[in-house]
C-alpha positions as CSV (number, residue, x, y, z in Angstrom):
1,M,0.0,0.0,0.0
2,P,2.7,2.5,0.9
3,R,4.4,1.7,-2.4
4,A,1.2,2.4,-4.3
5,D,0.8,5.7,-2.5
6,A,4.4,6.6,-3.3
7,G,3.7,5.8,-7.0
8,R,0.7,8.0,-7.1
9,E,2.6,10.8,-5.4
10,A,5.4,10.5,-7.9
11,S,2.9,10.5,-10.7
12,L,1.3,13.7,-9.4
13,C,4.7,15.4,-9.0
14,S,5.8,14.5,-12.5
15,S,2.5,15.7,-14.0
16,R,2.7,19.2,-12.5
17,P,5.9,20.3,-14.3
18,R,4.5,18.6,-17.5
19,E,1.4,20.8,-17.2
20,E,3.4,23.9,-16.5
21,D,5.6,23.1,-19.5
22,T,2.5,22.8,-21.7
23,I,1.1,26.2,-20.5
24,M,4.5,27.8,-21.2
25,R,4.5,26.4,-24.7
26,A,1.0,27.6,-25.4
27,R,2.0,31.1,-24.2
28,L,5.0,31.1,-26.5
29,L,2.9,30.0,-29.4
30,I,0.5,32.9,-28.8
31,L,3.4,35.3,-28.7
32,A,4.8,33.9,-31.8
33,S,1.5,34.1,-33.6
34,A,1.1,37.8,-32.6
35,I,4.7,38.7,-33.8
36,G,4.1,36.9,-37.1
37,S,0.9,38.8,-37.7
38,L,2.6,42.1,-36.9
39,G,4.7,41.6,-40.0
40,W,1.8,40.6,-42.1
41,G,-0.2,43.6,-40.9
42,A,2.7,45.9,-42.0
43,V,2.3,44.8,-45.6
44,L,-1.3,43.9,-46.2
45,P,-2.9,47.4,-46.2
46,Y,-0.4,48.9,-48.6
47,Q,0.4,46.0,-51.0
48,Y,-2.2,46.9,-53.6
49,A,-1.5,50.7,-53.7
50,Y,2.2,50.0,-53.8
51,A,2.0,47.7,-56.9
52,A,-0.7,49.6,-58.8
53,D,0.4,53.2,-58.1
54,T,3.8,53.5,-56.5
55,R,5.5,51.1,-58.9
56,D,3.1,52.0,-61.7
57,W,2.5,48.4,-62.6
58,G,-1.2,48.9,-62.9
59,A,-4.3,47.4,-61.3
60,L,-3.9,44.1,-63.1
61,V,-0.6,43.3,-61.4
62,A,-1.9,44.5,-58.1
63,A,-5.0,42.3,-58.3
64,G,-2.8,39.5,-59.6
65,A,-0.6,39.7,-56.5
66,S,-3.7,39.3,-54.3
67,S,-4.9,36.3,-56.4
68,L,-1.5,34.7,-56.3
69,F,-1.3,35.0,-52.6
70,S,-4.7,33.3,-52.3
71,I,-3.5,30.6,-54.8
72,G,-0.5,30.0,-52.6
73,A,-2.8,29.6,-49.6
74,L,-4.9,27.1,-51.4
75,V,-1.9,25.0,-52.4
76,A,0.0,25.2,-49.2
77,A,-2.5,24.8,-46.4
78,P,-3.7,21.2,-47.2
79,L,-0.2,20.1,-48.0
80,A,1.3,21.6,-44.8
81,G,-1.6,20.1,-42.8
82,R,-0.7,16.7,-44.1
83,L,3.0,17.3,-43.3
84,A,2.0,18.3,-39.8
85,D,0.3,15.0,-39.4
86,R,3.3,12.9,-40.6
87,F,6.2,15.0,-39.2
88,D,6.9,17.3,-36.3
89,P,4.5,20.3,-36.7
90,V,7.1,22.5,-34.9
91,R,9.5,22.0,-37.8
92,V,6.7,22.4,-40.4
93,A,5.6,25.7,-38.8
94,V,9.2,27.0,-38.6
95,V,10.2,26.0,-42.1
96,A,7.0,27.5,-43.5
97,Q,7.4,30.8,-41.8
98,L,11.1,31.0,-42.8
99,L,9.9,30.4,-46.4
100,G,7.4,33.2,-46.0
101,A,10.1,35.5,-44.6
102,A,12.3,34.8,-47.6
103,G,9.4,35.5,-50.0
104,V,8.5,38.9,-48.4
105,A,12.2,39.9,-48.1
106,S,12.7,39.2,-51.8
107,L,10.1,41.9,-52.6
108,V,12.7,44.5,-51.6
109,L,14.7,43.4,-54.6
110,A,11.7,43.0,-57.0
111,D,12.1,45.7,-59.7
112,A,9.9,44.0,-62.3
113,P,6.2,42.8,-62.1
114,G,7.2,39.2,-62.6
115,L,9.7,39.1,-59.7
116,F,7.1,40.9,-57.5
117,L,4.4,38.3,-58.3
118,A,6.8,35.4,-57.7
119,G,7.8,36.9,-54.3
120,V,4.2,37.4,-53.3
121,L,3.4,33.7,-54.3
122,V,6.3,32.4,-52.1
123,F,5.1,34.8,-49.3
124,G,1.6,33.3,-49.6
125,L,2.9,29.7,-49.6
126,G,4.9,30.2,-46.5
127,L,2.4,32.2,-44.5
128,S,-0.5,29.9,-45.3
129,A,1.5,26.7,-44.8
130,A,2.3,27.7,-41.2
131,V,-1.4,28.1,-40.3
132,P,-2.5,24.4,-40.0
133,A,0.8,23.5,-38.3
134,K,0.3,26.2,-35.7
135,Q,-3.3,25.1,-35.2
136,V,-2.0,21.5,-34.6
137,L,0.4,22.9,-32.0
138,A,-2.3,24.9,-30.3
139,L,-4.3,21.6,-30.0
140,T,-1.3,19.7,-28.8
141,W,-0.1,22.3,-26.3
142,S,-3.5,22.7,-24.5
143,S,-5.7,20.5,-22.5
144,S,-9.4,20.0,-23.1
145,D,-10.2,22.4,-20.3
146,D,-8.3,25.4,-21.8
147,R,-8.3,24.6,-25.5
148,R,-10.9,27.2,-26.4
149,K,-9.0,29.7,-24.3
150,V,-5.7,29.0,-26.1
151,F,-7.4,29.5,-29.5
152,A,-9.1,32.7,-28.2
153,Y,-5.8,34.2,-27.0
154,K,-4.1,33.1,-30.2
155,F,-6.7,34.8,-32.3
156,T,-6.6,38.0,-30.1
157,G,-2.8,38.1,-30.4
158,E,-3.0,37.8,-34.1
159,A,-5.6,40.6,-34.3
160,L,-3.4,42.8,-32.1
161,G,-0.3,42.0,-34.1
162,M,-2.0,42.9,-37.4
163,A,-3.3,46.2,-36.0
164,A,0.0,47.1,-34.5
165,G,1.9,46.2,-37.7
166,A,-0.5,48.3,-39.8
167,F,-0.1,51.2,-37.4
168,L,3.7,51.1,-37.2
169,A,4.0,50.7,-40.9
170,G,1.7,53.7,-41.4
171,L,4.2,55.8,-39.6
172,V,7.2,54.9,-41.8
173,V,5.8,53.8,-45.2
174,D,6.1,56.3,-48.0
175,L,4.1,55.2,-51.0
176,D,5.5,58.2,-53.0
177,R,8.8,56.4,-53.3
178,A,9.7,53.2,-55.1
179,D,11.5,52.0,-51.9
180,G,8.8,53.4,-49.6
181,L,7.5,49.9,-48.6
182,D,10.8,48.2,-48.2
183,I,10.8,48.8,-44.5
184,A,7.4,47.1,-44.2
185,F,8.8,44.1,-46.2
186,M,11.7,43.9,-43.8
187,M,9.4,44.2,-40.8
188,A,7.4,41.3,-42.1
189,A,10.4,39.2,-42.7
190,G,11.9,40.0,-39.3
191,G,8.5,39.2,-37.7
192,F,8.4,35.7,-39.3
193,V,12.0,34.9,-38.4
194,L,11.4,35.9,-34.8
195,S,8.1,34.0,-34.7
196,S,9.9,30.9,-36.0
197,A,12.6,31.2,-33.4
198,I,10.0,31.4,-30.6
199,I,8.1,28.3,-31.9
200,A,11.4,26.4,-32.2
201,L,12.2,27.4,-28.6
202,A,8.7,26.2,-27.4
203,G,9.3,22.8,-29.0
204,R,12.6,22.4,-27.2
205,L,11.9,23.4,-23.6
206,P,14.3,21.9,-21.1
207,F,11.7,19.8,-19.3
208,A,10.9,18.0,-22.5
209,D,14.5,16.9,-22.8
210,R,14.4,15.5,-19.3
211,L,11.3,13.5,-20.2
212,A,12.9,11.9,-23.2
213,G,13.7,8.5,-21.6
214,G,10.3,7.0,-20.9
215,A,8.0,9.8,-22.0
216,R,6.7,8.2,-25.2
217,A,5.2,5.3,-23.3
218,S,3.8,7.6,-20.7
219,A,2.2,9.8,-23.4
220,A,0.6,6.8,-25.0
221,E,-0.9,5.8,-21.7
222,T,-2.2,9.3,-20.7
223,S,-4.0,10.4,-23.8
224,D,-5.6,13.8,-24.1
225,P,-9.4,14.0,-23.7
226,L,-9.7,15.2,-27.3
227,S,-7.9,12.0,-28.4
228,T,-10.2,9.9,-26.3
229,A,-13.3,11.5,-27.7
230,T,-12.3,11.3,-31.3
231,G,-9.3,9.2,-32.0
232,S,-7.9,12.1,-33.9
233,I,-5.0,13.0,-31.7
234,G,-3.2,10.2,-30.1
235,A,0.1,10.1,-28.2
236,I,2.1,13.2,-27.8
237,D,5.8,13.1,-28.4
238,A,7.0,14.7,-25.1
239,A,10.5,15.4,-26.5
240,T,9.1,17.8,-29.1
241,G,5.6,18.6,-28.1
242,A,4.5,17.3,-31.5
243,I,1.7,15.0,-32.3
244,A,3.2,11.6,-32.9
245,S,2.2,9.2,-35.6
246,V,-0.3,6.9,-34.0
247,D,-1.5,3.5,-35.1
248,L,-5.0,2.9,-33.6
249,D,-6.1,0.2,-36.0
250,G,-3.1,-2.1,-35.4
251,D,-2.1,-2.4,-39.1
252,G,1.5,-1.5,-38.3
253,H,1.3,1.8,-40.2
254,A,0.7,5.3,-38.9
255,D,-3.0,6.2,-39.5
256,G,-3.4,8.5,-42.5
257,A,0.0,7.4,-44.0
258,A,-1.5,5.9,-47.1
259,R,-4.4,8.3,-47.5
260,S,-3.0,10.6,-50.1
261,K,-5.5,9.3,-52.6
262,G,-9.1,10.2,-51.7
263,A,-8.1,12.3,-48.7
264,L,-11.0,14.7,-49.3
265,R,-13.4,11.7,-49.5
266,V,-12.1,10.4,-46.2
267,I,-12.2,13.9,-44.5
268,F,-15.8,14.6,-45.6
269,A,-17.1,11.1,-45.0
270,Q,-19.0,12.3,-41.9
271,P,-22.1,14.5,-42.4
272,A,-21.0,16.6,-39.5
273,M,-17.7,17.4,-41.2
274,R,-19.5,18.3,-44.4
275,W,-21.7,20.7,-42.6
276,T,-18.7,22.1,-40.8
277,A,-17.2,22.9,-44.2
278,V,-20.5,24.6,-45.2
279,V,-20.7,26.7,-42.1
280,T,-17.0,27.7,-42.6
281,I,-17.6,28.8,-46.2
282,A,-20.8,30.6,-45.3
283,L,-19.3,32.5,-42.4
284,A,-16.3,33.4,-44.5
285,L,-18.5,34.7,-47.3
286,G,-20.7,36.5,-44.8
287,F,-18.0,38.7,-43.4
288,Y,-14.3,37.8,-43.8
289,A,-14.6,37.9,-47.6
290,Q,-15.9,41.5,-47.5
291,F,-13.9,42.9,-44.5
292,E,-11.2,44.5,-46.6
293,S,-13.0,45.5,-49.8
294,G,-16.8,44.8,-50.0
295,L,-17.9,46.5,-46.8
296,P,-15.7,49.6,-47.4
297,A,-16.9,49.8,-51.0
298,Y,-20.6,49.5,-49.8
299,G,-19.9,52.2,-47.1
300,I,-18.3,54.6,-49.5
301,T,-20.4,54.1,-52.7
302,V,-23.8,53.4,-51.2
303,L,-23.9,54.9,-47.7
304,D,-21.6,57.9,-48.6
305,V,-19.4,57.1,-45.6
306,D,-16.2,59.2,-45.2
307,P,-13.1,57.1,-45.9
308,S,-11.8,57.9,-42.5
309,A,-14.7,56.1,-41.0
310,I,-13.5,52.9,-42.6
311,G,-10.3,53.0,-40.5
312,L,-12.4,53.8,-37.4
313,A,-14.6,50.8,-38.1
314,A,-11.6,48.5,-38.4
315,A,-10.2,49.9,-35.2
316,I,-13.5,49.4,-33.4
317,N,-13.5,45.8,-34.7
318,C,-10.1,45.1,-33.2
319,I,-10.9,46.9,-29.9
320,V,-14.0,44.8,-29.3
321,I,-12.2,41.6,-30.0
322,V,-9.4,42.4,-27.5
323,A,-11.9,43.7,-24.9
324,L,-14.4,40.8,-25.1
325,Q,-12.5,37.7,-26.2
326,V,-11.6,36.3,-22.8
327,I,-15.0,37.3,-21.3
328,V,-16.9,35.6,-24.1
329,V,-14.8,32.4,-23.8
330,K,-15.7,32.2,-20.1
331,L,-19.4,32.9,-20.8
332,T,-19.6,30.2,-23.5
333,A,-17.3,27.6,-22.0
334,K,-20.1,25.2,-21.3
335,R,-22.0,25.7,-24.6
336,S,-21.7,23.2,-27.5
337,A,-19.8,24.3,-30.6
338,P,-22.8,23.9,-33.0
339,A,-24.9,26.1,-30.7
340,L,-22.2,28.8,-30.7
341,L,-21.8,28.6,-34.5
342,M,-25.6,29.1,-34.8
343,A,-25.2,32.2,-32.6
344,V,-22.4,33.5,-34.9
345,G,-24.5,33.1,-38.0
346,S,-27.4,34.9,-36.2
347,I,-25.0,37.8,-35.4
348,W,-24.0,37.9,-39.1
349,V,-27.7,38.1,-40.1
350,A,-28.3,41.0,-37.6
351,S,-25.3,42.9,-38.9
352,W,-26.4,42.7,-42.5
353,L,-29.9,43.7,-41.5
354,I,-28.4,46.8,-39.8
355,L,-26.3,47.5,-42.9
356,S,-29.4,47.2,-45.1
357,A,-31.3,49.6,-42.9
358,A,-28.4,52.1,-43.0
359,Q,-29.1,53.1,-46.6
360,F,-32.6,54.3,-45.6
361,S,-31.2,56.4,-42.7
362,P,-28.5,58.7,-44.2
363,G,-28.3,60.8,-41.1
364,I,-27.0,57.9,-39.0
365,A,-25.6,55.7,-41.8
366,T,-22.0,56.3,-40.7
367,A,-22.7,55.4,-37.1
368,L,-24.6,52.3,-38.1
369,F,-21.8,51.3,-40.4
370,V,-19.1,51.6,-37.7
371,T,-21.4,49.8,-35.2
372,T,-21.8,46.8,-37.4
373,Y,-18.0,46.2,-37.4
374,G,-18.2,46.0,-33.6
375,I,-21.2,43.6,-33.8
376,F,-19.3,41.4,-36.3
377,A,-16.4,41.4,-33.8
378,V,-18.6,39.9,-31.1
379,G,-19.3,37.0,-33.5
380,E,-15.6,36.7,-34.2
381,T,-14.9,36.3,-30.5
382,I,-17.3,33.4,-30.4
383,Y,-16.2,31.8,-33.7
384,S,-12.4,31.9,-33.4
385,P,-12.1,29.6,-30.3
386,V,-14.7,27.1,-31.6
387,L,-14.1,26.2,-35.2
388,N,-10.6,24.6,-35.1
389,P,-11.2,22.5,-32.0
390,L,-14.5,21.3,-33.6
391,T,-12.7,20.5,-36.9
392,A,-10.0,18.6,-35.0
393,Q,-12.7,16.7,-33.1
394,L,-14.4,15.6,-36.3
395,A,-11.2,14.9,-38.2
396,P,-10.4,11.3,-39.2
397,K,-7.7,9.7,-37.0
398,G,-4.2,10.6,-38.0
399,M,-5.5,13.4,-40.4
400,V,-6.0,16.3,-38.0
401,G,-3.5,18.6,-39.6
402,Q,-4.6,17.8,-43.2
403,T,-8.3,18.4,-42.2
404,L,-7.4,21.7,-40.6
405,G,-5.5,22.7,-43.7
406,T,-8.3,21.7,-46.0
407,I,-10.8,23.8,-44.0
408,A,-8.4,26.7,-44.0
409,A,-8.0,26.4,-47.8
410,L,-11.8,26.4,-48.3
411,Q,-12.1,29.5,-46.1
412,T,-9.3,31.2,-48.1
413,A,-10.7,30.3,-51.5
414,F,-14.2,31.7,-50.8
415,S,-12.8,34.7,-49.0
416,A,-10.7,35.5,-52.1
417,A,-13.9,35.4,-54.2
418,G,-15.5,38.1,-52.0
419,P,-13.9,41.2,-53.5
420,L,-14.8,40.0,-57.0
421,V,-18.4,39.5,-56.0
422,A,-18.6,42.8,-54.3
423,G,-17.0,44.6,-57.3
424,V,-19.4,43.1,-59.8
425,L,-22.6,43.6,-57.9
426,L,-21.8,47.1,-56.4
427,G,-20.3,48.2,-59.7
428,A,-23.4,47.2,-61.5
429,G,-25.6,49.1,-59.0
430,L,-27.1,45.8,-57.7
431,T,-26.9,46.9,-54.0
432,D,-30.0,45.0,-53.0
433,V,-28.6,41.8,-54.5
434,F,-25.4,42.3,-52.7
435,L,-27.2,42.7,-49.4
436,G,-29.7,40.0,-50.0
437,M,-27.0,37.5,-51.0
438,H,-25.1,38.1,-47.7
439,L,-28.2,37.8,-45.7
440,A,-28.9,34.5,-47.3
441,V,-25.4,33.2,-46.8
442,S,-25.5,34.2,-43.2
443,A,-28.8,32.4,-42.7
444,L,-27.2,29.4,-44.4
445,A,-24.5,29.4,-41.7
446,V,-27.2,29.2,-39.0
447,F,-28.8,26.3,-40.8
448,A,-25.5,24.5,-41.4
449,A,-24.6,24.8,-37.7
450,W,-28.0,23.4,-36.8
451,R,-27.3,20.4,-39.1
452,I,-24.0,19.9,-37.4
453,K,-25.8,19.6,-34.1
454,K,-28.3,17.2,-35.5
455,A,-25.6,15.1,-37.1
456,L,-23.6,14.9,-33.9
457,S,-26.7,13.8,-32.0
458,R,-27.3,11.0,-34.4
459,E,-23.7,9.7,-34.6
460,P,-22.3,7.2,-32.1
461,D,-20.3,8.9,-29.4
462,N,-16.7,8.3,-30.2
463,A,-15.9,8.8,-26.6
464,R,-17.3,5.3,-26.1
465,R,-14.4,3.8,-28.0
466,D,-13.1,0.5,-26.6
467,P,-10.6,1.5,-24.0
468,S,-8.5,-1.5,-24.8
469,T,-7.7,-0.1,-28.2
470,T,-4.0,-0.3,-28.8
471,V,-2.1,3.0,-29.2
472,R,1.4,2.5,-30.6
473,V,3.7,5.4,-31.3
474,Q,5.5,4.9,-34.5
475,A,9.2,5.7,-34.6
């Protein structure tokens, strides 16, 4: 009996530093994400004007740069997600961000449209490839109790980083000179390099090295609740903090290793995952796709909003996110993900109704326009901590990173279509169609979230998986 008590005490003592180590890693990941977004925020607001006007390459090249960036995201995100499943996601995130740093740094030397477009493509590849890898790390470096909180802090840090980057770049960027954006390019490159260094540090904390001896077996025995519930995330490699390759079906191969063919079919085999993709696309089209172009265009051309109010609205959006994110996470901690996604879709619907009403109230149109950015932000604080954990929960075992990358690619693809849709409809004077379409898309998000809830209630609870299932960490 004393020996058993001593064993329990030793287990408790060893778990405390492991928990502290995980918390520190999560904090470093949040810091790294914020610093990386600072560099991106320094370039994003000025990229179009720089290519079209400062370098006098025209609107076609400027629009092409944005399209190539999105194409890079579409290619890189699913591929990087698959790599994060099969290899150490720390290395995937670090290499991807260093690739992005090289791409954005090369823009300093780009004196021709072709070189500029090539640099932007590499920039997009690197930046987007890091996203699913960092999402996998956020899942790995958090417990089921604080997973939403980690994603919330990560999202808040990225929003703050982008806002700070845009503000700092605005103080030093000079779009009247051909080299006026060089400092922003170097800020972005430096941000990605520093972010990569922090992630690499988080993956090699001293305590992890001390665990190296018997940690792999321990990790296999003490699986995370998310793993138990879904089979998606198995043993954690304590030496690196990475998700290890796991064999749950006992076939001697890491799950997902031979799934390059028909990966999308496997990922979307579950109705709940299909509806998750629908709600992701709908929410992206309902707001994110129009944040940078469609909403400002509607405000300026239809509501006659002063351009300075656009910047104020974006600032309000960021302030609301920072002010409410932690509060919202606490208030919604016990709510199911589908119910929260239904709430987000409802907030999108309310925002578009207010935007529609603004055109009939010219006296308060600007106030209503700015207010909607704050209302959208409330929905963002609910949405950001929920989607990725839900996606990981529904992912096929051994394909968490690839599934996250696929969902991210879908979001990017449809977000990239937003400016084109807004340009065509608003340019043709079809304001009512523009507003009606976004109301319908937002309502579709509510319906899709409801279908996720129904699908999950019908499916067998994966948490009831036979506890005797063998978990073997592949070398």
